[in-house]
C-alpha positions in Angstrom: 38.0 46.5 14.9 40.7 49.1 15.5 40.3 51.9 18.1 41.2 55.4 16.9 44.8 55.6 17.8 45.2 59.3 18.8 41.8 59.8 20.4 41.9 61.2 24.0 39.2 61.5 26.5 36.3 63.5 25.0 35.0 66.6 26.9 31.2 66.8 27.6 29.0 67.4 24.6 28.7 71.2 23.8 26.3 72.0 21.1 28.2 75.3 20.3 31.1 73.3 19.0 28.6 72.2 16.0 28.6 75.8 14.7 31.2 75.5 11.9 29.2 76.2 8.8 31.0 79.5 8.1 34.3 77.8 8.4 33.4 74.3 7.0 36.3 73.9 4.7 38.7 74.7 7.5 36.9 72.2 9.8 37.1 69.5 7.2 40.8 70.2 6.5 42.0 70.3 10.1 39.4 68.1 12.1 36.9 66.1 10.1 39.1 64.8 7.3 42.0 63.6 9.7 39.3 62.0 11.8 37.8 60.2 8.7 41.1 59.0 7.6 41.4 56.9 10.9 38.3 54.9 10.2 38.3 51.3 10.4 36.5 49.8 7.2 35.8 46.7 5.2 33.1 44.4 3.8 30.6 42.0 5.2 28.2 39.7 3.3 24.5 40.8 3.4 21.5 38.8 2.2 22.2 36.7 -0.8 26.0 37.0 -0.2 26.1 40.6 -1.5 29.3 42.6 -0.4 28.4 45.5 1.7 30.8 48.2 2.8 31.0 49.3 6.4 33.1 51.6 8.6 33.6 52.4 12.3 35.2 54.8 14.8 35.9 53.4 18.3 37.7 54.4 21.4 38.5 51.8 24.3 36.9 54.1 26.8 33.6 54.5 25.1 30.8 52.4 26.6 28.0 53.4 24.2 27.5 52.9 20.4 25.4 54.5 17.8 24.7 52.7 14.5 23.8 55.1 11.8 21.4 53.8 9.2 21.4 56.2 6.2 18.8 57.0 3.5 18.2 56.2 -0.1 21.0 57.2 -2.5 23.3 57.9 0.5 26.8 56.5 1.6 28.9 56.5 4.6 31.1 58.9 2.7 28.5 61.7 3.0 28.2 61.2 6.7 31.8 62.2 7.8 30.8 65.4 9.7 27.9 63.5 11.5 30.2 60.6 12.5 32.8 63.2 13.8 30.1 65.0 15.9 28.7 61.7 17.3 32.2 60.5 18.4 32.9 63.8 19.9 29.7 63.2 22.0 31.4 60.2 23.4 29.9 57.4 21.2 31.4 54.7 19.2 30.0 54.9 15.8 29.1 52.3 13.1 27.5 52.5 9.8 27.3 50.8 6.4 26.2 51.2 2.8 23.0 49.8 1.8 22.8 47.2 -0.9 22.9 48.7 -4.2 24.3 52.1 -3.2 27.4 53.8 -1.7 30.5 51.5 -1.9 28.4 48.4 -1.6 27.8 46.0 -4.4 25.2 47.1 -7.0 22.2 44.9 -7.9 21.9 46.4 -11.4 24.9 46.6 -13.7 23.3 49.0 -16.2 22.0 51.7 -15.5 24.4 51.6 -12.6 22.8 54.5 -10.9 19.5 52.9 -10.6 18.1 52.8 -7.1 16.8 49.2 -6.7 16.1 46.5 -4.3 14.2 43.1 -4.9 12.8 43.0 -1.4 12.7 45.8 1.3 13.1 43.0 3.8 16.7 42.5 2.4 17.6 45.9 3.9 16.4 44.7 7.4 18.3 41.3 7.0 21.5 43.3 6.2 21.1 45.5 9.2 20.6 42.5 11.4 23.7 40.9 9.9 25.6 44.1 10.6 24.4 44.3 14.2 25.7 40.6 14.7 28.9 41.6 13.2 29.3 44.5 15.7 28.3 42.3 18.6 30.8 39.6 17.8 33.7 42.3 18.1 32.5 44.5 21.0 29.9 44.6 23.8 28.4 48.0 25.0 26.4 49.1 27.9 24.0 50.9 25.5 23.5 50.6 21.8 21.5 53.1 20.0 20.4 53.8 16.3 20.3 57.0 14.4 18.4 56.6 11.2 17.5 59.0 8.4 14.5 58.8 5.8 14.5 55.4 4.2 16.8 54.3 7.0 14.1 55.1 9.5 11.8 52.6 8.0 14.5 50.1 7.9 15.5 50.7 11.5 11.8 50.7 12.7 11.2 47.4 11.1 14.4 45.9 12.4 13.6 47.1 16.0 10.2 45.4 15.7 11.7 42.1 14.6 14.5 42.3 17.2 12.8 44.1 20.1 15.7 43.9 22.6 18.6 44.7 20.3 18.8 48.5 20.7 18.2 50.8 23.7 16.7 53.6 21.7 16.0 54.7 18.1 16.3 58.4 17.0 15.1 59.2 13.5 15.3 62.2 11.3 12.5 62.6 8.7 11.7 58.9 8.7 10.1 57.4 5.6 6.6 56.4 6.9 5.1 57.7 3.6 6.1 59.9 0.8 4.9 63.2 -0.6 2.8 62.3 -3.6 -0.6 63.3 -5.0 -3.2 61.2 -2.9 -4.7 59.5 -6.0 -1.3 58.6 -7.2 -0.3 57.3 -3.9 -3.3 54.8 -4.1 -2.3 53.4 -7.5 1.4 53.6 -7.4 2.1 50.4 -5.5 -0.1 48.4 -7.8 1.2 50.1 -10.9 4.9 49.7 -9.9 4.4 46.0 -8.9 2.8 45.4 -12.2 5.5 47.1 -14.2 8.3 45.3 -12.1 7.0 42.0 -13.3 7.9 42.9 -16.7 11.0 44.9 -16.2 13.9 42.5 -16.7 16.5 43.8 -16.0 15.0 46.4 -13.6 14.5 49.9 -15.0 13.5 53.3 -13.6 10.0 53.8 -12.2 7.4 56.0 -13.8 8.8 59.6 -14.0 12.1 58.6 -12.6 15.6 59.5 -14.2 19.3 58.8 -13.6 21.6 60.9 -11.3 21.7 64.6 -12.1 23.2 67.5 -10.3 20.5 69.8 -8.8 21.6 73.5 -8.3 21.4 74.6 -4.6 18.6 77.0 -5.4 16.4 74.2 -6.5 17.2 71.6 -3.9 14.7 70.4 -1.4 17.3 68.9 1.1 18.8 71.6 3.0 19.2 75.4 3.5 23.1 75.1 4.1 24.9 76.2 1.0 28.1 75.0 2.4 27.0 71.5 3.4 25.1 71.0 0.1 28.1 72.2 -1.9 30.3 69.7 0.0 28.3 66.6 -0.6 27.5 67.4 -4.2 31.2 67.9 -4.8 31.7 64.4 -3.1 29.5 62.9 -5.7 31.4 64.7 -8.5 34.8 63.5 -7.2 33.5 60.0 -6.7 30.9 59.2 -9.3 30.7 55.6 -8.1 28.6 57.0 -5.3 26.0 58.4 -7.6 22.4 57.1 -7.4 19.5 58.5 -9.4 15.8 57.6 -9.2 14.3 54.3 -8.0 13.1 51.4 -9.9 9.5 50.4 -10.1 10.1 47.5 -7.7 11.9 49.8 -5.1 8.8 52.1 -5.2 6.3 49.4 -4.6 8.6 47.8 -2.0 9.3 51.2 -0.3 5.7 52.2 -0.1 4.7 48.8 1.3 7.4 49.2 3.9 6.2 52.5 4.9 2.7 51.1 5.4 4.1 48.3 7.5 5.8 50.8 9.8 2.4 52.4 10.6 0.8 49.0 11.1 3.4 47.8 13.7 3.7 51.2 15.5 1.5 50.3 18.4 3.6 47.1 19.1 7.0 48.5 18.9 8.4 48.8 22.4 11.7 50.5 21.6 12.0 54.1 22.8 11.7 56.4 19.8 12.6 59.9 19.0 11.2 61.5 15.8 12.8 64.6 14.4 10.4 66.3 11.9 11.4 69.0 9.5 8.8 71.8 9.1 9.9 72.4 5.5 9.7 68.7 4.5 9.2 68.1 0.8 10.3 64.5 0.5 8.6 62.2 2.9 5.2 62.6 4.6 4.9 64.7 7.8 1.3 63.4 8.3 2.5 59.9 8.2 5.1 60.7 10.8 2.4 62.3 13.1 0.1 59.3 12.5 3.0 56.9 13.6 3.7 59.0 16.8 -0.1 59.2 17.6 -0.5 55.4 17.3 2.4 54.9 19.7 1.2 57.3 22.3 -2.2 55.9 22.0 -0.8 52.4 22.8 1.3 53.9 25.7 4.6 53.1 23.8 7.6 55.4 24.4 7.6 58.0 21.7 9.1 61.5 21.6 8.7 64.3 19.0 10.9 67.1 18.1 9.7 69.6 15.4 12.2 71.8 13.6 10.4 74.9 12.1 11.6 75.7 8.7 14.1 72.9 8.3 14.3 70.7 5.2 14.5 67.0 4.9 18.2 66.6 5.8 18.0 68.0 9.3 21.6 66.9 10.3 22.9 68.5 7.0 21.0 71.7 7.6 22.3 75.1 8.9 24.1 75.2 12.2 21.0 76.4 14.1 18.8 73.4 13.1 21.9 70.9 13.4 22.7 72.1 16.9 19.0 71.8 18.1 18.8 68.4 16.5 22.0 67.0 18.0 21.0 68.3 21.4 17.6 66.6 21.1 19.3 63.3 20.0 21.9 63.4 22.7 19.3 64.2 25.4 17.2 61.4 24.2 20.0 58.8 24.2 21.2 60.1 27.7 17.7 59.7 29.1 17.7 55.9 27.8 21.1 55.4 29.6 19.5 56.4 32.9 16.4 53.9 32.5 
């Protein structure tokens, strides 16, 4: 892996440097895009030989790394600003596109924008392979994970399977459950598993459709008009990144994985920070609270940060929420460095 050629010693992290929403276009033009263009990238082979796209940002003086595990429908392309901020905080940064999304190989040829996975465990195996890939190239004093939504479930189950692999796991809106009508939540796994047996090739699950552009006023992800416009334009400019609704099998596998996260919460020894959005409309806040309660009851290291009014994508939110989130995440990582 190649270190960033023109990187100098980074100053101490200052949350005020994250306040760029009003000048986001200029920030991308003069800072973030030049940084992004220096990334190291390539492909590795995940479970079943699938080609998965990765990227990294490293500096020879950095002794700590953050592996970013993104959510459903996302890509490393979307995380450019987040990678930039983490690197300025003094971390080497690594990330990859999950199977079936981003620039990684798709599992379904048509419809190409179907969100699909055969087994949720494949996501975890892919992450384990990527972690081995990183370790083969560089060793760090501390290695952390920052995971969002579906990525939170993947990272949680990975940390359970590999209890000494990371020094801390910070999650924004982890998918330990989804917001659905209670009666639908009870029958959905059974219904979708039944449908998946007969869907060859896989198709969208009940009520799901292909990718569509959602106007800002109707979005449930962020209050930041500038950041929302930026990543929606990204998907317009690069339609190969577009992912729509999930398949019936993905729904069944995803809901099963969320339940598994709750089941293993008391045994998971990895220090964890959960960042919860007060205005959450995608995943289940009560499930997050249950996960945290189970860990505290078992005397496992678990921290909680609540962001009043924030929506699902806390790190793509307005500057106020982003600054608070990055401060909480950096403080959490710094605390683990002192253990």
